[in-house]
Steps between C-alpha positions, in 0.01 A plus 500: 500500500211653687518868409397584868787291641747629755847546360793523753733786397822487692662844496158642424581829672798559272523690176426226244297291745257777573439557130439132456248512784306771322502302174378188685221692666391650165471150364282383786752329722569587866868573546626411843830695558753329719784743584742563783494874420878534509485663153133483423238759602176410678329799330563336159274205597157622379332215322495217754618404848854552628660227712819613655756216513836377380587209272737380767209446729346167397223522758392842367498372148294191592255723693442703186450189288255362753300824530470591133551166311651673195458340162842621376800713612673799342843516660669844504645505851876535477788734583612662171801725547785368295773689684364399841488132382872516435578657836257280702431182308378309810202734515415420139539129513303476827210721379480437129599135484409346837190717531383393151549129593291559812228635275516207259475251782197682646342486150557125498349452848185684388493352158542825311668413170518823300768766544604811302854592606660841477837426349753732333726556202781499761488121473670540158802690616723667245322479167656298224254622243231774466207479520499238773272197437390246759753245380796736575734339753421585865825607666406759766783722623354592841324324788168667417493346152638169637209470749247556232665242273506254790125533551437459136687168524297401801181573309615272218574222747172545693313496174658173401471331841182644648291625210545869566393733216726804494588795282816703563480853350843650447460878519728755350446855654159557649402866485213745510197513723130403499342721226219594740758615754394267785841348552856562381865432556625576850829331597720592795782517399407581143737359237293502176581749232154647418402591859853632562466723188160617619647584839741728318216648303304573817802652674520240777825379359767752380581313185502157327829329473567325170748213544707510188441672161762308299320169433466359154146632457362783282529765770767331717265418796370156602187364337232320702163344434210672690155339538203670655397348825135478391600294196703291741197438726292399194763245408455341846126455442567349158751264657240391757256421220774319309562272801135379507574258216883491482686261725864530585744797524517778253713821478426820306684823454305821568636814347436770253697328227696814431746702706522860615831661599549688821523820300176424319326445838629834626388688183160337510463602869586861408228503232236333730570716805602820333774524766875543477675185609864562608736223393835408651731258324652223702728204424381171366369255765662155501276237335279737308464360147447751215165347401235290672192438284269207513298307243141451622366319192435180697273684740320668217441172317434261785346726761322722244650798679537839334640825633266794522725750668841438334567859395781647707323837542182318619700303756656823637176693482317250729786503747509881505119525542509265789784699663304821462187337651701392798643844545858391448 
């Protein structure tokens, strides 16, 4: 692929999409962010043009393809609140599933045949074994995960029928911020553990609630797999390179490969920030498994991807530095 090519980045004003745009620009590509700005931030689009639009608007999509003639697409645009997906599944099926099909059809119309898709470990559902490998059964337990699994299946079918080349990257917990402090994690509402813990450290939240301390884990709190968002962005670049000579559909887990408990995250945040972080214990949440840890060996061997920022303290340190730079 021409290193100066335009790459369409749906959801390019969002947390992970913006980091991917920076990585693309650093590699010589021009990232074209396509975002409806419902959850994204225009200020996070710094490395290429921003086209405001919605996946539901086929005309807006086609206008962007006509204007920029992208060589490939990175598809991040999706609603991603699990609880909301249970309460309002229509919103998720309409945006995540139907919107993605609109995108795929626009790609076909403009003969763009390479796609890197932002998928999720939520497609696996309740884990049957840990660590989770790519051949683990996909039995999502909420509409958010179901929509992502549906699009993975569509990608398989489009690959077989139309020659699409596609990689689905199944993330575990994206965390941290750009090491240079240019962009970071800014959700509204915020549901992710590390920014919530840092809110408590900064005093903008009275405490952090820990949902259950009686799980079958070393310290009784849930264990999750956290991957630095910059490492995540790098994996997308490697997936793009991979597609240049790999036909068909491929899926890879992206995670740290080890888990950190809620308590470990809080303790690491206390060390990094030097702040007291008040903790309140709460009851278990329905559907929270004790452990969720992914196996990313396939990405390492086939995409030649390696983590550079996998240390928990480093992840938290970059997030804290960005918060301080933003005056939060």
